[in-house]
C-alpha positions in Angstrom: 227.5 91.2 167.8 227.0 93.0 164.6 225.4 96.6 164.8 222.0 96.6 163.6 219.8 99.8 162.7 216.5 99.8 164.7 214.8 100.0 161.2 216.0 96.4 160.5 214.0 95.1 163.6 211.4 92.7 162.6 209.0 90.9 164.9 209.3 87.0 164.5 207.0 84.4 165.6 208.3 83.9 169.0 208.2 87.9 169.6 204.9 87.9 168.3 203.8 85.1 170.7 205.3 87.2 173.5 203.5 90.1 172.5 200.1 88.5 172.4 200.3 86.7 175.4 201.7 90.0 177.0 198.4 91.6 175.5 195.8 88.7 176.7 197.3 89.4 180.3 197.3 93.2 180.1 193.4 92.9 178.7 192.5 90.8 181.7 194.2 93.1 184.6 192.9 96.5 182.7 189.4 94.9 182.8 189.8 93.6 186.6 191.1 97.1 187.3 188.2 98.8 186.1 185.8 96.4 187.8 187.7 97.2 190.9 187.8 100.8 190.4 184.3 101.0 190.0 183.4 99.1 193.2 186.0 101.5 195.3 183.8 104.5 193.5 180.4 102.9 194.9 182.2 102.1 198.5 183.5 105.6 198.7 180.0 107.2 197.8 178.3 105.0 200.1 180.9 105.6 203.2 180.6 109.2 202.5 176.8 109.1 202.7 177.0 106.9 205.8 179.5 109.1 207.5 177.8 112.4 206.6 174.4 110.9 208.3 176.1 109.4 211.2 179.1 111.8 212.2 176.4 114.4 213.9 175.1 111.5 216.2 178.9 110.3 217.2 180.0 113.9 217.8 176.9 114.3 220.0 178.0 111.3 222.1 181.6 111.1 221.8 182.8 114.4 220.7 184.4 115.6 217.4 186.9 113.0 215.7 189.0 114.6 213.4 189.1 111.6 210.8 185.5 111.2 211.0 184.9 115.0 210.1 187.2 114.5 207.1 185.2 112.1 205.5 181.8 113.5 206.3 183.0 116.9 205.4 183.1 115.8 201.7 186.8 116.4 201.7 187.7 112.5 202.2 185.3 111.5 199.4 186.7 114.1 197.0 190.5 113.0 197.7 189.6 109.3 197.3 187.5 109.9 194.1 190.6 112.1 192.7 192.9 109.2 193.4 190.9 106.5 191.7 190.6 108.9 188.9 194.6 108.8 189.0 194.3 105.2 188.9 192.0 105.2 185.9 194.6 106.6 183.4 197.3 103.8 183.8 194.5 101.0 183.3 193.4 103.0 180.3 196.9 103.0 178.8 196.9 99.2 179.4 193.8 98.4 178.1 194.8 100.5 174.8 197.9 98.7 174.7 196.4 95.1 174.8 193.4 96.0 172.3 195.7 97.9 169.7 198.6 95.1 170.2 196.1 92.3 169.2 194.8 94.1 166.4 198.3 95.1 165.2 199.4 91.3 165.4 196.0 89.7 163.7 196.5 92.5 160.8 200.2 92.6 160.4 199.6 96.5 161.2 202.8 98.7 161.8 200.5 101.9 162.5 198.7 100.2 165.3 201.5 98.2 166.7 203.2 101.7 166.9 200.3 103.0 168.4 200.1 100.4 171.3 203.7 100.2 172.1 203.2 104.0 172.7 200.6 103.4 175.0 202.6 100.5 176.9 205.3 103.4 177.3 202.6 106.0 178.6 201.4 103.7 181.2 205.1 103.0 182.1 205.9 106.7 182.2 202.7 107.3 184.0 204.0 104.6 186.8 207.4 106.2 186.8 206.2 109.9 187.6 203.6 108.6 190.0 206.2 106.7 192.1 208.7 109.7 192.1 205.9 111.9 193.5 205.0 109.4 196.1 208.4 109.1 197.4 208.7 112.7 197.4 205.5 113.0 199.5 207.0 110.5 201.8 210.5 111.9 202.3 208.8 115.6 202.6 206.6 113.9 205.2 209.4 112.3 207.2 211.3 115.8 207.2 208.3 117.3 208.4 207.7 114.8 211.4 211.2 115.2 212.5 211.2 119.1 212.4 207.8 118.6 214.3 209.6 116.1 216.8 212.4 118.1 217.2 210.3 121.1 218.2 208.5 119.1 221.0 211.6 117.6 222.2 213.8 120.8 222.6 
């Protein structure tokens, strides 16, 4: 295998075919993701409305429920909307990758190709950082749980 300079790499027909198909699936998945996020936003707003009006009645009958209070206070809605806002970011990167890759391949445009690959990189970088944050929170929660259980047992 000979040592190649990266500037000598070219996109052949097979590579272009793979990138074109990846762009099609990426576009489909991102549009579907946008639609799902839209439904989730509507559902979150609907649930916030329903729980805020029914919580007072349920508390009078059953007593206070921390989960119902969380959602009815608006904090739950804000947390869910912020989470959906975070999920919007990788969907936007995927959509931009897909549309720009299609344009780059159709017009043989190196600048648009580079831009498309930059969006793909950003999407994976987002998911990598998101995964590290979530895993860190899980580990932190596990450690906190061990301290709480240890304090209750001892």
